[in-house]
C-alpha positions in Angstrom: -58.3 -20.2 -21.0 -54.5 -19.9 -20.4 -52.9 -17.1 -22.4 -50.0 -17.6 -24.7 -47.9 -15.1 -22.7 -48.5 -17.1 -19.5 -47.5 -20.3 -21.2 -44.3 -18.6 -22.5 -43.5 -17.5 -18.9 -44.1 -21.1 -17.6 -41.9 -22.5 -20.3 -39.1 -20.0 -19.5 -39.3 -20.8 -15.8 -39.1 -24.5 -16.5 -36.1 -24.1 -18.8 -34.4 -22.1 -16.0 -34.1 -18.9 -18.0 -36.2 -16.8 -15.6 -35.1 -18.4 -12.4 -33.5 -15.7 -10.3 -31.0 -18.1 -8.9 -29.5 -18.5 -12.4 -28.2 -15.0 -12.6 -25.4 -13.2 -10.8 -26.0 -9.6 -11.4 -24.6 -8.0 -8.3 -25.8 -4.4 -7.9 -22.9 -3.5 -5.6 -20.4 -4.4 -8.4 -19.9 -1.4 -10.7 -20.5 -1.5 -14.4 -16.8 -0.9 -15.0 -16.0 -4.4 -13.8 -18.6 -6.1 -16.0 -17.2 -4.1 -18.9 -13.6 -5.1 -18.1 -14.6 -8.7 -17.9 -16.8 -8.5 -21.0 -19.8 -9.8 -19.2 -23.5 -8.9 -19.5 -24.7 -8.1 -16.0 -28.2 -9.0 -16.9 -27.5 -12.5 -18.1 -24.3 -13.7 -16.4 -24.4 -16.7 -14.1 -22.4 -17.0 -10.9 -20.3 -19.6 -12.6 -19.4 -17.3 -15.4 -18.8 -14.4 -13.1 -16.4 -16.4 -10.9 -14.6 -17.9 -13.8 -14.0 -14.5 -15.4 -12.8 -13.0 -12.2 -10.5 -15.9 -11.5 -9.0 -15.9 -15.0 -8.0 -12.3 -14.5 -7.0 -12.8 -10.9 -4.6 -15.6 -11.8 -3.2 -13.9 -14.9 0.5 -12.9 -14.3 0.0 -10.0 -16.7 -2.8 -8.7 -14.4 -0.7 -8.9 -11.3 -0.6 -12.5 -10.1 2.6 -14.3 -9.1 6.1 -13.0 -8.7 5.8 -10.0 -10.9 8.1 -8.4 -13.4 11.2 -8.4 -11.1 11.0 -12.1 -10.3 14.6 -12.8 -11.5 16.0 -10.7 -8.6 14.5 -12.5 -5.6 13.7 -15.9 -4.2 11.1 -16.7 -1.6 12.1 -17.5 1.9 10.4 -20.4 3.7 7.8 -18.2 5.4 7.0 -16.5 2.1 5.0 -19.5 0.9 2.2 -18.4 3.3 2.2 -14.8 2.0 1.5 -15.9 -1.7 0.3 -19.5 -1.4 -1.1 -19.6 -4.9 2.5 -19.2 -6.2 4.6 -20.9 -3.6 2.6 -23.2 -1.3 3.0 -27.0 -1.7 1.5 -29.6 0.6 3.8 -30.9 3.4 5.4 -34.1 1.9 6.1 -35.5 5.3 2.4 -35.8 6.2 0.8 -38.8 4.6 -2.4 -38.7 6.6 -5.6 -39.3 4.7 -8.7 -37.7 6.4 -12.3 -37.0 5.9 -14.5 -34.2 7.1 -15.0 -35.3 10.7 -11.5 -36.7 11.1 -10.0 -33.2 10.4 -11.8 -31.8 13.4 -11.0 -34.8 15.6 -7.3 -34.7 14.8 -6.9 -30.9 15.0 -8.7 -30.7 18.3 -5.4 -32.2 19.7 -2.9 -30.9 17.1 -4.1 -27.3 16.9 -6.9 -26.7 19.4 -7.1 -23.0 18.9 -8.0 -23.4 15.3 -10.9 -25.7 16.2 -12.1 -23.5 19.0 -12.2 -20.5 16.7 -13.9 -22.5 14.0 -16.6 -23.7 16.4 -17.4 -20.1 17.3 -17.8 -19.2 13.6 -20.8 -19.0 11.4 -19.2 -21.7 9.2 -19.5 -24.3 11.9 -23.3 -24.5 12.0 -25.2 -23.2 9.0 -28.5 -24.6 10.2 -28.3 -22.1 13.0 -28.3 -19.4 10.4 -31.4 -20.9 8.6 -33.3 -20.7 11.9 -32.6 -17.0 12.6 -35.6 -14.8 13.3 -36.0 -11.3 11.9 -35.4 -9.8 15.3 -31.9 -11.2 15.4 -29.1 -8.7 14.5 -27.4 -11.3 12.3 -30.6 -12.2 10.4 -29.1 -10.7 7.3 -26.8 -13.8 7.2 -29.8 -15.9 6.2 -30.1 -14.2 2.9 -26.3 -14.3 2.6 -26.3 -18.1 3.0 -29.0 -18.4 0.3 -26.8 -16.4 -2.0 -23.8 -18.6 -1.2 -25.8 -21.8 -2.0 -27.1 -20.2 -5.2 -23.5 -19.6 -6.3 -22.5 -23.2 -5.5 -25.4 -24.6 -7.4 -24.4 -22.6 -10.4 -20.8 -23.9 -10.2 -21.9 -27.5 -9.8 -20.7 -27.8 -6.3 -24.1 -28.2 -4.6 -27.1 -30.2 -5.7 -30.3 -28.4 -6.6 -32.1 -29.4 -3.4 -29.0 -29.9 -1.3 -28.1 -27.5 1.5 -24.7 -26.9 3.1 -24.5 -28.1 6.7 -21.2 -26.5 7.5 -18.0 -25.0 6.0 -15.3 -27.2 7.6 -11.6 -27.7 7.2 -11.9 -29.8 4.1 -14.1 -27.2 2.3 -11.5 -24.5 2.4 -8.3 -26.6 2.4 -9.3 -29.1 -0.3 -12.5 -28.4 -2.1 -15.9 -27.0 -1.2 -18.5 -29.6 -0.2 -15.9 -32.3 -0.8 -17.3 -35.8 -0.1 -14.0 -37.7 -0.5 -11.1 -38.1 1.9 -8.1 -35.9 1.4 -4.4 -36.7 1.4 -2.4 -34.1 3.2 0.7 -34.6 1.0 -1.2 -34.1 -2.2 -4.6 -32.3 -1.8 -3.9 -29.7 0.9 -4.1 -26.0 -0.2 -3.8 -22.7 1.6 -7.0 -20.8 0.7 -6.5 -17.7 -1.5 -9.0 -15.0 -2.3 -10.5 -16.8 -5.3 -11.2 -19.8 -3.0 -13.1 -17.6 -0.7 -14.8 -16.2 -3.7 -16.4 -19.5 -4.6 -18.9 -18.9 -1.9 -18.5 -15.2 -1.3 -18.7 -14.2 -4.9 -20.2 -10.8 -4.1 -17.4 -9.8 -1.8 -14.7 -11.2 -4.1 -16.2 -9.3 -7.1 -16.5 -6.1 -5.1 -12.9 -6.3 -4.0 -11.7 -7.1 -7.5 -13.6 -4.1 -8.8 -11.0 -1.9 -7.2 -8.9 -2.7 -10.3 -11.5 -1.1 -12.5 -12.7 2.0 -10.5 -9.3 3.5 -9.5 -8.1 4.7 -12.9 -6.1 7.9 -12.5 -6.9 10.6 -15.2 -3.2 11.2 -16.0 -1.7 7.9 -14.9 -0.4 9.4 -11.6 -0.5 5.9 -10.3 -0.9 2.6 -12.2 -4.5 1.5 -12.7 -6.1 -0.1 -9.7 -3.5 1.1 -7.3 -3.2 1.8 -4.4 -5.8 -0.8 -3.4 -6.2 -4.1 -1.6 -6.9 -5.8 -5.0 -3.3 -5.2 -6.2 -1.3 -4.6 -3.0 1.0 -7.7 -3.5 1.8 -6.6 -7.0 2.7 -3.2 -5.7 5.0 -4.9 -3.2 6.9 -7.3 -5.3 7.3 -4.8 -8.2 9.0 -2.2 -5.9 12.7 -2.2 -6.9 14.1 -2.1 -3.3 11.9 -5.0 -2.2 13.2 -7.1 -5.1 16.8 -5.8 -4.6 17.3 -6.1 -0.9 19.6 -9.0 0.1 18.0 -8.9 3.6 15.0 -10.9 2.6 13.5 -11.3 6.1 13.4 -7.6 6.5 11.8 -7.1 3.0 9.1 -9.6 3.9 7.9 -7.2 6.6 6.4 -5.3 3.7 4.8 -8.4 2.3 3.1 -9.3 5.6 0.8 -6.3 5.1 0.7 -6.5 1.3 -1.2 -9.8 1.2 -4.8 -8.7 0.8 -4.6 -9.4 -3.0 -3.7 -13.0 -2.1 -5.8 -13.8 0.9 -8.8 -12.6 2.9 -7.4 -13.4 6.4 -5.7 -10.1 7.0 -9.1 -8.6 7.9 -11.1 -11.8 8.5 -8.8 -13.6 10.8 -8.6 -17.4 11.0 -10.6 -19.5 11.8 -13.6 -17.6 13.1 -13.7 -15.2 10.2 -15.9 -12.9 12.2 -17.6 -10.1 10.3 -18.1 -8.2 13.5 -14.4 -8.4 14.3 -13.4 -7.2 10.9 -15.6 -4.1 11.2 -13.7 -2.8 14.3 -10.9 -0.2 13.7 -8.4 -2.4 15.4 -8.7 -4.9 12.5 -7.1 -2.2 10.3 -4.4 -1.0 12.7 -1.7 -3.6 12.1 -1.1 -2.5 8.5 -2.5 1.1 8.4 -0.1 2.4 11.0 3.5 3.6 11.2 5.7 6.4 10.0 4.6 6.4 6.4 0.8 5.9 6.8 -0.1 6.5 10.4 -3.9 6.2 9.8 -4.5 4.2 13.0 -2.6 6.7 15.2 -4.3 9.7 13.6 -7.8 8.1 13.8 -7.4 6.8 17.3 -6.3 10.2 18.6 -9.2 12.0 16.8 -12.5 12.7 18.4 -14.0 10.0 16.2 -11.5 7.4 17.4 -11.9 8.4 21.0 -15.7 8.1 20.8 -15.2 4.5 19.5 -12.8 3.7 22.4 -15.2 5.2 25.0 -18.5 4.1 23.6 -17.8 1.2 21.3 -18.5 -1.5 23.9 -22.1 -0.3 23.9 -22.6 -0.7 20.2 -23.9 -3.9 18.5 -21.1 -4.9 16.2 -23.1 -7.9 14.9 -25.6 -5.8 12.8 -24.9 -5.5 9.1 -22.5 -2.6 8.4 -25.1 -0.6 6.6 -27.3 -0.7 9.7 -24.5 0.2 12.2 -26.0 3.7 12.8 -29.7 2.9 12.5 -29.7 -0.4 14.4 -26.4 -0.9 16.0 -26.3 2.2 18.1 -23.1 3.5 16.5 -22.6 7.2 16.8 -19.1 7.8 15.5 -17.4 6.6 12.3 -15.1 3.6 12.0 -12.6 2.8 9.3 -15.1 0.4 7.6 -17.9 2.8 8.1 -16.2 5.5 6.0 -14.0 3.6 3.6 -16.4 0.8 2.6 -19.2 3.3 2.0 -19.8 4.8 -1.4 -22.9 6.8 -2.2 -24.9 5.1 0.6 -23.8 1.6 -0.4 -21.3 -0.5 1.6 -19.0 -2.8 -0.4 -15.5 -4.4 -0.3 -14.4 -1.8 -2.9 -12.6 0.8 -0.7 -11.0 3.0 -3.4 -13.9 4.7 -5.2 -13.4 7.9 -3.2 -9.6 8.0 -3.3 -8.2 11.4 -4.3 -4.8 11.9 -2.6 -3.7 8.3 -2.2 -1.9 9.0 1.0 1.3 10.4 -0.6 0.8 14.1 -1.7 4.4 14.4 -3.2 3.6 11.9 -6.0 3.9 13.9 -9.2 0.6 15.0 -10.6 -1.5 14.3 -7.5 -1.7 17.8 -6.2 -2.2 19.3 -9.7 -5.1 16.9 -10.1 -6.9 17.6 -6.8 -9.2 20.3 -8.3 -10.0 18.3 -11.5 -13.5 17.2 -12.4 -12.4 13.6 -11.5 -11.3 14.6 -8.1 -14.2 17.0 -7.4 -16.6 14.1 -8.2 -14.9 12.0 -5.6 -14.9 14.8 -3.1 -18.7 15.0 -3.5 -18.9 11.3 -2.6 -17.0 12.1 0.6 -19.5 14.7 1.4 -22.2 12.0 1.2 -20.2 10.0 3.7 -19.6 13.0 6.1 -23.2 14.2 6.0 -24.3 11.0 7.8 -23.2 12.9 10.9 -22.5 16.5 9.9 -24.0 19.3 7.8 -22.9 19.7 4.2 -21.5 23.1 5.0 -19.3 21.7 7.8 -18.3 18.7 5.6 -17.2 20.8 2.7 -15.4 23.4 4.8 -13.4 20.7 6.5 -12.6 18.9 3.3 -11.4 22.3 1.9 -9.2 22.6 5.1 -7.8 19.2 4.5 -6.9 20.0 0.8 -5.4 23.4 1.5 -3.5 22.2 4.6 -2.0 19.3 2.5 -1.0 21.7 -0.2 0.7 24.0 2.4 2.7 21.0 3.6 3.6 20.0 0.1 4.9 23.5 -0.7 7.2 23.3 2.3 8.5 20.0 1.2 9.0 21.1 -2.4 11.1 24.1 -1.4 13.4 21.8 0.8 13.5 19.2 -2.0 14.7 21.7 -4.5 17.6 22.7 -2.2 18.8 19.2 -1.7 18.4 18.3 -5.3 20.5 21.3 -6.3 23.2 20.1 -4.0 23.1 16.7 -5.6 23.2 18.2 -9.1 26.2 20.3 -8.0 27.9 17.1 -6.7 28.1 18.5 -3.2 26.4 15.8 -1.1 28.6 14.1 1.4 30.8 11.5 -0.3 28.9 11.9 -3.6 32.1 11.9 -5.7 34.1 9.6 -3.5 32.0 7.1 -1.6 28.6 6.5 -3.4 28.3 2.8 -4.3 25.7 1.8 -6.9 22.5 0.2 -5.5 21.8 -3.5 -6.2 19.8 -4.3 -9.3 17.1 -3.8 -10.4 17.5 -0.4 -8.7 19.3 2.3 -10.7 21.5 5.1 -9.3 19.8 8.3 -8.7 18.7 11.0 -6.3 16.3 10.6 -3.4 14.9 7.2 -4.4 12.4 5.3 -2.3 14.9 2.4 -2.1 17.2 4.6 0.0 14.8 4.4 2.9 15.7 0.8 3.2 19.1 0.3 1.4 22.3 2.1 2.2 26.0 1.7 1.5 28.8 4.1 2.2 27.4 7.6 1.6 24.5 6.4 -0.5 22.2 8.0 0.4 23.8 11.1 1.9 22.2 12.2 5.2 20.5 15.2 3.6 19.1 13.0 0.9 17.6 10.6 3.4 16.2 13.6 5.3 14.3 14.9 2.3 13.1 11.3 1.6 11.7 11.0 5.1 10.2 14.5 4.8 8.2 13.5 1.8 7.5 9.8 2.4 6.9 10.1 6.1 6.3 13.5 7.5 4.3 15.0 4.6 2.3 11.7 4.5 1.6 12.0 8.2 0.5 15.5 7.8 -2.0 14.6 5.2 -3.2 11.6 7.2 -3.6 13.7 10.3 -5.7 16.2 8.2 -7.8 13.4 6.7 -8.6 11.8 10.0 -9.2 15.1 11.9 -6.3 14.8 14.4 -5.1 18.4 15.0 -1.8 17.3 16.7 -1.3 14.9 13.9 -0.8 17.6 11.3 0.2 20.7 13.2 2.5 19.9 16.1 3.3 16.4 17.1 3.3 15.1 13.5 3.3 16.8 10.1 4.1 20.5 10.0 6.2 20.7 13.2 8.6 17.9 12.2 8.6 19.1 8.6 9.6 22.5 9.8 12.5 21.1 11.8 13.7 19.1 8.7 13.4 22.3 6.6 15.5 24.2 9.1 18.2 21.5 9.3 18.3 21.3 5.5 18.7 25.1 5.2 21.5 24.9 7.8 23.4 22.2 6.0 22.9 23.9 2.7 24.4 27.1 4.0 27.4 25.2 5.5 28.0 23.4 2.2 27.8 26.6 0.2 30.1 28.5 2.7 32.5 25.6 2.7 32.5 25.6 -1.1 33.2 29.4 -1.2 36.0 28.9 1.3 37.6 26.1 -0.8 37.5 28.3 -3.9 39.3 31.1 -2.0 41.9 28.7 -0.8 42.4 27.3 -4.3 43.0 30.9 -5.6 45.6 31.6 -2.9 47.2 28.2 -3.5 47.5 29.1 -7.2 49.3 32.4 -6.4 51.6 30.7 -4.0 52.5 28.2 -6.6 53.6 31.1 -9.0 56.0 32.5 -6.3 57.3 29.1 -5.6 58.0 28.6 -9.3 60.3 31.8 -9.2 62.2 30.5 -6.2 62.6 27.1 -7.9 64.1 28.8 -11.0 66.7 30.6 -9.0 67.5 27.4 -7.1 68.1 25.5 -10.4 70.4 28.2 -11.7 72.4 28.2 -8.5 72.8 24.5 -8.6 73.6 24.3 -12.3 77.3 23.6 -11.7 80.4 25.6 -10.8 80.3 27.6 -14.0 76.8 28.5 -13.6 77.4 29.5 -10.0 80.3 31.7 -10.9 78.3 33.3 -13.7 75.5 34.1 -11.3 77.9 35.5 -8.7 79.6 37.7 -11.3 76.3 38.9 -12.7 75.1 39.9 -9.2 78.4 41.7 -8.4 78.3 43.6 -11.6 74.8 44.7 -10.9 75.8 46.0 -7.5 78.8 47.9 -8.8 76.6 49.7 -11.4 74.1 50.6 -8.8 76.8 52.1 -6.5 78.3 54.1 -9.4 74.9 55.5 -10.2 74.4 56.8 -6.7 77.9 58.2 -6.5 77.6 60.0 -9.8 
């Protein structure tokens, strides 16, 4: 006899309520994101998850589009590729209508490198993934593909018994699993992160969860920043970026701040290789340079040197979580440290952020020993103890914090000197040649905009020096400490250059003060000289007051002389 409970289960299965494929609870996506999207992680479907993420993703109030300073700038032609959701339109000159196979045939001649890269990709032959054996290092992609197809069925883009054969040009640039032919002049799109998220819902949701998990306890930074999820917003809402008339120069910032908009900064077109994106070099283009020299510091550390010496022996094709156990990896990579959180690897890279690269930001240093920050430090200990003892990990993290604070103290002392000069009106040209910056920037002291905009004596050289000391040298010092590169915080970068800047600021301050004291002495002497000149001037006026006045003066002087002689003779 069949029990009532069993019949109920069969009924639920038939109705789809207990079919695992119907739900999109993603363990790697934190509760904060489900709460922010007002979704129940136990019942939400992939379709509902994607729709909720995309609604927020495309909301201008949540960071999409041109931002709050849109009135001050216009996109240049190349800019349409940096924020395609806002600016890209299909090429009106191209009237070709093509289907799935025709795209490949045509572009084999038109842009052969695209086609070659695509043919090497996982996307080009999904049946190959279905046939993988457990012994293959990429076997994990089989489950990934099943998850992708589950998502597409939930969204109505794939039939219940239908499988994807490939992900070709038309799937990304028109619509996934499109059966129709597409008109280049009407249907073509440049894929944005939400387009990738149709298939790769887990990765998209993980990345978008950065908005929800980086909430600073005292609003030291805006919510969700700094992160990949809101890096374009951080770019276009920077006053100098919006203000600069040199738009081609400004777009140099945008070319790194596009992770919010697209996925191809890390997963380069058209191969989109996961193995490639796990290598440190994939991060180097953007995470390098004078203000965040992560690549330089890492690559010169023992960690980075081990990767350069031994990395060719590792199996980069294994899933990231298996890099140590199965891939032969024996040194950390950027992805290995920054994508890991409490033993899990996700596209949320901000759950351990404490310093946010820039120690001079008000409130960051004061917060570094808070309960919030200490909890994140504990998560870093979990990361470090994959290779080191807990005692070593904690001692080094303490060294990093204290070393950063020592650099910050040096900067703050120098900053106070230059700011006092500014408040006293003593910076070069401050009262005579200091044009106002272009809108929306406001006049002020040592503003970030002055690293990129200058006119006349705005900024003054000392002002620029203190800006570079904080934005660049102190940041380098912290990054060197964080990436275990001794020369990167002690000598070559960090403390050594900061010490030079400090000395130069002290020298200039002494010169300014001595010059001011000298000017005050000169002014006093000038005022005394003026008094004597006034007496001479009075006598001159009397002598030139006409013949009568001259005779009176001569008689007066003669009488005074006669009286003096008589007094002596008497």
